[in-house]
C-alpha positions, 0 to 999 in steps of 0.5 A: 563148928564143922568135926575135922573126919579124914579119910585115908585111902590108896587109891583101889578101886574099892578105894575109891568107890569108898570114897565117892560113897563114903566119904562125898557123902558127908556133910559138908556143914558139918564135916569138914572132909581131908582127902588124903591118897597114902600111895601119893604121900607116904609121908602121912603113913604114921599118921594115918596108923597114929589114928588107928588105921589099919587098912584102908578105905578107912574114915577118921571122925573124931579121933577114931576110926572106920574101916571099911571094905578093905583095899590094902593093909597099912604095912603094905603102904609102908614098903 
């Protein structure tokens, strides 16, 4: 059984680098990885916020948000 991991990003250079390094680097036999581009899918911003995401890029695993570097505040994506 794999663990759900959601990688939220906004498409900025920092986010793309983190996606390639972190999200794509997860062992797919252990993690069910979903990549969510919040710049293109604003309907999911509130979902990310409820998961504890304050800025992107961020990875949420088992309800725990892990912030990676700093590309954009979630508040900017809500606007």
